N, C-alpha and C positions, 0 to 999 in steps of 0.2 A: 101625659103627652111628652114631657121632657125625657122620661126614661125610654119610651118607645122610639122617639125620634133619634135619641143617641144610639140605641141599638141598631136601628135601621141604617144609620149613617156609617157604622163601623161593623160591617158583616163579619169580618174575621174574629172579632171579639167573642161573638156567640159560639163559634166553633172552638176557639181556644178554651173558653170556659167549660165546654162540653168534654174536652179531653183532659182537663186539669186533674180531675180526681182519678181517672183511670190510668193515665200514662205518666204524667209528670211526678205525681206524688209516690209512685211505687219504685222509682229508680234514683232516689236522692238520699243524701245523708241526713241523719237526725238534726245536725246543726243547720242544714239548709231548710229543713221543714220548720224548725223553731224560728229561724230568722224570717222566713216568708209568712208564716202564720201570725207572728208577732206584729209585723208590719200591716198585715191584713186586718188584724183585730183593731189596731189603732185607727186605721182608715174607716173601717166599718162603724166603729163607735162614733167617730166625728160625723160621718154622713148620716148615720142613724139618728144622732141627736138633732141634726137639721130637719130630718123627716119628722121626728117627734114634735117639733115646734110647728110644723106645717099642718099636721093632721087634726088635732094633737093626739099624741100617744103617751103612755106611761114610760118611765125611764127604762131603757133597754129594749123596749118594743120596736124601736126603729131598726136596731141591729137585727132583730129576729125577722122583721119584715124584709130586710135586704137579703137575708139568707133564703127566705121563701121566694123572693124575686129571682135569685140565682137558680133555685130548683125549677121554677117555672120556665125560665129562659133556657136552661140546659135541655129540659125535656122537649120543649117546643122546637128548639134548634134541631135536635136529633130527629124529630118527626118531620120537620119541614125540609131537611137536607137529605132527601132520599135520592137514590140512583135514577138516572134518566129514564130507564124502562119503567120503574115504579111511578115516576111522575107522569109518564105517558098513560099508564093503566089507570091512574087516579084522576086523569082529566076527563074520563067518560063516566056518565051516570050508569049504574047507581053508585059506583065506587068513588065518585067525585066528592061525596060527603066526607070521605076520609082524608082528603087532601088538606094539608095544613099550610096556610100562608102565614109566615112568621109574624109580620107586622100586625095583621088583623087579629090573629089569635092572642098575641101578647097584649095588645091593647084591651081586648075583651076580658082576658083573665085578670089583668091588673086593675081594670075599672071595677070589676066585681070584688076583687080582693080589698081595694082601698075604700070602696063604698062600705063594705062590711066592717072594716076597721073603724071608720068614722062613726058608724051607727052604734058600735059597742059602747 
C-alpha cells in the first residue's frame, strides 16, 4: 500500500523512471553514470535492507525486489500512459480489457509479488 500510494501521489515519477533508461543514460558521460549509479546502489541497498526486515527476505533480496518493482512500474506506466485516442478506443468493450489503470494494476502486481516472496 505504501509503495502504491507514493506512486499515485507523484505521477511524474513513474514517467521519469520510464525514460531514465532510454533517454538519460544514453547521453551522459561515464563519470556521470558512475556517480548516479553509485548513489542509486547505496540508496537501494538501504531501502532493500529495510524491506528485507519487513518481509523477511535474505540479504540482498530486498534490492532485487526493488529492481523488480522498478521494472513493473516502468512497464505499467508505459501501458497506462497511452494517447487520448488509444484511451478512447480502450474504453469500449471488448477492448476495455486491455486498458491499464496504473494504481489498480500496480497494487495487484505488487500484492502477487510480495505474497509470493513471503511464501518462499
